[in-house]
N, CA, C and O atoms as a GROMACS GRO file, in nm:
protein
  292
    1UNK      N    1   2.222  -0.330   0.495
    1UNK     CA    2   2.218  -0.223   0.424
    1UNK      C    3   2.070  -0.204   0.376
    1UNK      O    4   2.009  -0.311   0.372
    2UNK      N    5   1.993  -0.091   0.339
    2UNK     CA    6   1.874  -0.104   0.343
    2UNK      C    7   1.874   0.069   0.262
    2UNK      O    8   1.966   0.150   0.249
    3UNK      N    9   1.742   0.074   0.225
    3UNK     CA   10   1.743   0.213   0.153
    3UNK      C   11   1.555   0.262   0.172
    3UNK      O   12   1.464   0.181   0.191
    4UNK      N   13   1.546   0.355   0.163
    4UNK     CA   14   1.378   0.419   0.199
    4UNK      C   15   1.404   0.545   0.141
    4UNK      O   16   1.506   0.605   0.109
    5UNK      N   17   1.242   0.577   0.134
    5UNK     CA   18   1.196   0.728   0.074
    5UNK      C   19   1.133   0.814   0.200
    5UNK      O   20   1.031   0.778   0.257
    6UNK      N   21   1.188   0.901   0.225
    6UNK     CA   22   1.124   0.999   0.335
    6UNK      C   23   1.104   1.118   0.326
    6UNK      O   24   1.168   1.176   0.238
    7UNK      N   25   1.042   1.170   0.380
    7UNK     CA   26   1.018   1.339   0.383
    7UNK      C   27   1.146   1.391   0.405
    7UNK      O   28   1.212   1.357   0.502
    8UNK      N   29   1.184   1.468   0.325
    8UNK     CA   30   1.323   1.568   0.321
    8UNK      C   31   1.351   1.608   0.479
    8UNK      O   32   1.464   1.595   0.526
    9UNK      N   33   1.251   1.652   0.550
    9UNK     CA   34   1.270   1.662   0.695
    9UNK      C   35   1.350   1.576   0.768
    9UNK      O   36   1.462   1.592   0.816
   10UNK      N   37   1.250   1.450   0.768
   10UNK     CA   38   1.283   1.318   0.844
   10UNK      C   39   1.437   1.285   0.801
   10UNK      O   40   1.522   1.270   0.889
   11UNK      N   41   1.468   1.275   0.669
   11UNK     CA   42   1.584   1.237   0.591
   11UNK      C   43   1.701   1.317   0.645
   11UNK      O   44   1.801   1.265   0.694
   12UNK      N   45   1.686   1.415   0.634
   12UNK     CA   46   1.784   1.540   0.695
   12UNK      C   47   1.843   1.500   0.871
   12UNK      O   48   1.953   1.519   0.923
   13UNK      N   49   1.721   1.441   0.926
   13UNK     CA   50   1.774   1.467   1.086
   13UNK      C   51   1.818   1.309   1.094
   13UNK      O   52   1.886   1.279   1.192
   14UNK      N   53   1.792   1.221   1.014
   14UNK     CA   54   1.843   1.096   1.025
   14UNK      C   55   1.966   1.083   0.962
   14UNK      O   56   2.050   1.020   1.026
   15UNK      N   57   2.002   1.132   0.840
   15UNK     CA   58   2.128   1.118   0.805
   15UNK      C   59   2.234   1.140   0.902
   15UNK      O   60   2.319   1.053   0.920
   16UNK      N   61   2.235   1.267   0.976
   16UNK     CA   62   2.320   1.317   1.042
   16UNK      C   63   2.337   1.221   1.201
   16UNK      O   64   2.440   1.215   1.268
   17UNK      N   65   2.230   1.165   1.228
   17UNK     CA   66   2.216   1.060   1.374
   17UNK      C   67   2.290   0.938   1.315
   17UNK      O   68   2.364   0.876   1.391
   18UNK      N   69   2.280   0.906   1.215
   18UNK     CA   70   2.309   0.759   1.145
   18UNK      C   71   2.434   0.770   1.061
   18UNK      O   72   2.483   0.667   1.015
   19UNK      N   73   2.484   0.879   1.039
   19UNK     CA   74   2.614   0.879   0.965
   19UNK      C   75   2.596   0.848   0.794
   19UNK      O   76   2.691   0.816   0.722
   20UNK      N   77   2.480   0.861   0.753
   20UNK     CA   78   2.435   0.831   0.628
   20UNK      C   79   2.408   0.962   0.516
   20UNK      O   80   2.414   1.082   0.542
   21UNK      N   81   2.379   0.905   0.400
   21UNK     CA   82   2.378   0.984   0.285
   21UNK      C   83   2.215   1.026   0.239
   21UNK      O   84   2.113   0.964   0.271
   22UNK      N   85   2.222   1.114   0.178
   22UNK     CA   86   2.110   1.132   0.112
   22UNK      C   87   2.121   1.188  -0.021
   22UNK      O   88   2.214   1.264  -0.049
   23UNK      N   89   2.035   1.156  -0.102
   23UNK     CA   90   2.077   1.196  -0.275
   23UNK      C   91   1.900   1.221  -0.327
   23UNK      O   92   1.803   1.150  -0.301
   24UNK      N   93   1.907   1.328  -0.395
   24UNK     CA   94   1.786   1.374  -0.437
   24UNK      C   95   1.759   1.294  -0.614
   24UNK      O   96   1.831   1.306  -0.713
   25UNK      N   97   1.644   1.223  -0.601
   25UNK     CA   98   1.599   1.184  -0.748
   25UNK      C   99   1.555   1.289  -0.809
   25UNK      O  100   1.472   1.360  -0.752
   26UNK      N  101   1.606   1.324  -0.949
   26UNK     CA  102   1.564   1.468  -0.986
   26UNK      C  103   1.503   1.423  -1.101
   26UNK      O  104   1.424   1.503  -1.151
   27UNK      N  105   1.522   1.290  -1.172
   27UNK     CA  106   1.463   1.245  -1.293
   27UNK      C  107   1.443   1.102  -1.264
   27UNK      O  108   1.518   1.007  -1.287
   28UNK      N  109   1.332   1.107  -1.212
   28UNK     CA  110   1.317   0.944  -1.185
   28UNK      C  111   1.237   0.878  -1.312
   28UNK      O  112   1.116   0.856  -1.314
   29UNK      N  113   1.331   0.849  -1.419
   29UNK     CA  114   1.276   0.784  -1.546
   29UNK      C  115   1.300   0.656  -1.536
   29UNK      O  116   1.227   0.586  -1.606
   30UNK      N  117   1.389   0.594  -1.466
   30UNK     CA  118   1.396   0.431  -1.452
   30UNK      C  119   1.230   0.382  -1.452
   30UNK      O  120   1.129   0.440  -1.414
   31UNK      N  121   1.248   0.275  -1.498
   31UNK     CA  122   1.163   0.168  -1.485
   31UNK      C  123   1.188   0.031  -1.434
   31UNK      O  124   1.229  -0.048  -1.520
   32UNK      N  125   1.173  -0.014  -1.320
   32UNK     CA  126   1.228  -0.092  -1.265
   32UNK      C  127   1.069  -0.171  -1.165
   32UNK      O  128   0.971  -0.117  -1.115
   33UNK      N  129   1.115  -0.321  -1.176
   33UNK     CA  130   0.982  -0.387  -1.099
   33UNK      C  131   1.017  -0.342  -0.918
   33UNK      O  132   1.119  -0.304  -0.861
   34UNK      N  133   0.902  -0.364  -0.881
   34UNK     CA  134   0.882  -0.338  -0.753
   34UNK      C  135   0.850  -0.453  -0.691
   34UNK      O  136   0.782  -0.542  -0.743
   35UNK      N  137   0.905  -0.455  -0.559
   35UNK     CA  138   0.874  -0.600  -0.504
   35UNK      C  139   0.854  -0.544  -0.364
   35UNK      O  140   0.934  -0.459  -0.327
   36UNK      N  141   0.738  -0.591  -0.267
   36UNK     CA  142   0.696  -0.565  -0.127
   36UNK      C  143   0.735  -0.718  -0.035
   36UNK      O  144   0.659  -0.815  -0.045
   37UNK      N  145   0.836  -0.724   0.036
   37UNK     CA  146   0.851  -0.828   0.099
   37UNK      C  147   0.791  -0.843   0.226
   37UNK      O  148   0.785  -0.737   0.288
   38UNK      N  149   0.742  -0.946   0.288
   38UNK     CA  150   0.653  -0.960   0.412
   38UNK      C  151   0.676  -1.091   0.464
   38UNK      O  152   0.672  -1.186   0.386
   39UNK      N  153   0.699  -1.109   0.580
   39UNK     CA  154   0.714  -1.226   0.673
   39UNK      C  155   0.591  -1.318   0.642
   39UNK      O  156   0.475  -1.280   0.628
   40UNK      N  157   0.644  -1.466   0.633
   40UNK     CA  158   0.515  -1.534   0.631
   40UNK      C  159   0.516  -1.569   0.734
   40UNK      O  160   0.421  -1.645   0.752
   41UNK      N  161   0.584  -1.554   0.836
   41UNK     CA  162   0.551  -1.639   0.985
   41UNK      C  163   0.454  -1.536   1.079
   41UNK      O  164   0.393  -1.575   1.179
   42UNK      N  165   0.452  -1.425   1.038
   42UNK     CA  166   0.376  -1.289   1.123
   42UNK      C  167   0.317  -1.199   1.029
   42UNK      O  168   0.342  -1.173   0.912
   43UNK      N  169   0.201  -1.142   1.139
   43UNK     CA  170   0.124  -1.010   1.034
   43UNK      C  171   0.206  -0.908   1.033
   43UNK      O  172   0.308  -0.905   1.103
   44UNK      N  173   0.168  -0.814   0.951
   44UNK     CA  174   0.230  -0.694   0.952
   44UNK      C  175   0.180  -0.585   1.066
   44UNK      O  176   0.061  -0.575   1.096
   45UNK      N  177   0.280  -0.508   1.122
   45UNK     CA  178   0.251  -0.412   1.210
   45UNK      C  179   0.137  -0.293   1.135
   45UNK      O  180   0.123  -0.271   1.015
   46UNK      N  181   0.065  -0.228   1.252
   46UNK     CA  182  -0.027  -0.142   1.148
   46UNK      C  183   0.049  -0.062   1.059
   46UNK      O  184   0.016  -0.045   0.941
   47UNK      N  185   0.172  -0.001   1.124
   47UNK     CA  186   0.275   0.100   1.041
   47UNK      C  187   0.312   0.034   0.907
   47UNK      O  188   0.297   0.096   0.802
   48UNK      N  189   0.353  -0.075   0.909
   48UNK     CA  190   0.402  -0.168   0.815
   48UNK      C  191   0.278  -0.188   0.734
   48UNK      O  192   0.306  -0.163   0.617
   49UNK      N  193   0.142  -0.227   0.747
   49UNK     CA  194   0.046  -0.243   0.698
   49UNK      C  195   0.000  -0.088   0.579
   49UNK      O  196  -0.048  -0.089   0.465
   50UNK      N  197   0.038   0.022   0.663
   50UNK     CA  198  -0.011   0.144   0.627
   50UNK      C  199   0.091   0.171   0.496
   50UNK      O  200   0.049   0.224   0.393
   51UNK      N  201   0.196   0.138   0.508
   51UNK     CA  202   0.318   0.156   0.417
   51UNK      C  203   0.292   0.072   0.290
   51UNK      O  204   0.309   0.120   0.178
   52UNK      N  205   0.249  -0.057   0.315
   52UNK     CA  206   0.189  -0.151   0.202
   52UNK      C  207   0.080  -0.069   0.137
   52UNK      O  208   0.090  -0.056   0.015
   53UNK      N  209  -0.009  -0.018   0.190
   53UNK     CA  210  -0.144   0.016   0.129
   53UNK      C  211  -0.104   0.138   0.053
   53UNK      O  212  -0.151   0.154  -0.059
   54UNK      N  213  -0.034   0.210   0.096
   54UNK     CA  214   0.062   0.337   0.020
   54UNK      C  215   0.103   0.304  -0.098
   54UNK      O  216   0.054   0.362  -0.194
   55UNK      N  217   0.197   0.211  -0.116
   55UNK     CA  218   0.263   0.169  -0.198
   55UNK      C  219   0.205   0.115  -0.311
   55UNK      O  220   0.242   0.143  -0.425
   56UNK      N  221   0.099   0.025  -0.279
   56UNK     CA  222  -0.001  -0.041  -0.346
   56UNK      C  223  -0.094   0.056  -0.459
   56UNK      O  224  -0.119   0.049  -0.579
   57UNK      N  225  -0.135   0.166  -0.324
   57UNK     CA  226  -0.205   0.252  -0.436
   57UNK      C  227  -0.128   0.327  -0.521
   57UNK      O  228  -0.179   0.346  -0.631
   58UNK      N  229  -0.003   0.382  -0.500
   58UNK     CA  230   0.082   0.428  -0.576
   58UNK      C  231   0.134   0.355  -0.682
   58UNK      O  232   0.210   0.420  -0.754
   59UNK      N  233   0.116   0.243  -0.711
   59UNK     CA  234   0.151   0.147  -0.836
   59UNK      C  235   0.024   0.106  -0.879
   59UNK      O  236   0.018   0.006  -0.951
   60UNK      N  237  -0.064   0.156  -0.852
   60UNK     CA  238  -0.196   0.098  -0.901
   60UNK      C  239  -0.287   0.214  -0.989
   60UNK      O  240  -0.390   0.207  -1.058
   61UNK      N  241  -0.194   0.323  -0.951
   61UNK     CA  242  -0.279   0.440  -1.044
   61UNK      C  243  -0.141   0.518  -1.115
   61UNK      O  244  -0.036   0.533  -1.052
   62UNK      N  245  -0.159   0.557  -1.233
   62UNK     CA  246  -0.079   0.662  -1.290
   62UNK      C  247  -0.072   0.802  -1.164
   62UNK      O  248  -0.162   0.851  -1.095
   63UNK      N  249   0.088   0.839  -1.177
   63UNK     CA  250   0.128   0.950  -1.118
   63UNK      C  251   0.064   1.048  -1.200
   63UNK      O  252   0.062   1.038  -1.323
   64UNK      N  253   0.004   1.158  -1.127
   64UNK     CA  254  -0.052   1.316  -1.180
   64UNK      C  255   0.031   1.406  -1.116
   64UNK      O  256   0.016   1.525  -1.144
   65UNK      N  257   0.134   1.368  -1.019
   65UNK     CA  258   0.210   1.476  -0.970
   65UNK      C  259   0.361   1.462  -1.075
   65UNK      O  260   0.391   1.361  -1.139
   66UNK      N  261   0.442   1.596  -1.070
   66UNK     CA  262   0.577   1.553  -1.102
   66UNK      C  263   0.633   1.599  -1.002
   66UNK      O  264   0.657   1.719  -1.014
   67UNK      N  265   0.662   1.559  -0.916
   67UNK     CA  266   0.744   1.592  -0.770
   67UNK      C  267   0.892   1.531  -0.783
   67UNK      O  268   0.922   1.424  -0.836
   68UNK      N  269   0.967   1.610  -0.729
   68UNK     CA  270   1.126   1.515  -0.708
   68UNK      C  271   1.099   1.430  -0.582
   68UNK      O  272   1.020   1.460  -0.493
   69UNK      N  273   1.176   1.318  -0.587
   69UNK     CA  274   1.182   1.245  -0.474
   69UNK      C  275   1.335   1.243  -0.414
   69UNK      O  276   1.428   1.291  -0.479
   70UNK      N  277   1.353   1.186  -0.291
   70UNK     CA  278   1.479   1.207  -0.227
   70UNK      C  279   1.524   1.055  -0.194
   70UNK      O  280   1.436   0.981  -0.150
   71UNK      N  281   1.612   1.022  -0.205
   71UNK     CA  282   1.648   0.850  -0.167
   71UNK      C  283   1.765   0.891  -0.062
   71UNK      O  284   1.860   0.969  -0.074
   72UNK      N  285   1.722   0.808   0.049
   72UNK     CA  286   1.828   0.794   0.176
   72UNK      C  287   1.848   0.664   0.226
   72UNK      O  288   1.764   0.578   0.252
   73UNK      N  289   1.994   0.661   0.237
   73UNK     CA  290   2.064   0.537   0.283
   73UNK      C  291   2.149   0.543   0.384
   73UNK      O  292   2.207   0.441   0.422
   0.00000   0.00000   0.00000
């Protein structure tokens, strides 16, 4: 089981193909710890490294935008 945040267009196409579900996060007011788990045995792929850099940049600066997010599982 897993969860990810995707653009709405990608989430909609994946939900149907994977028989999954999608939920809109309309009021992200929770304060939770964020962890990024990586393998100790291998290096990250270029795609995974890009995601890591994006996540780290998001948590290192305050959010200036007030956008609704989507949760897809």
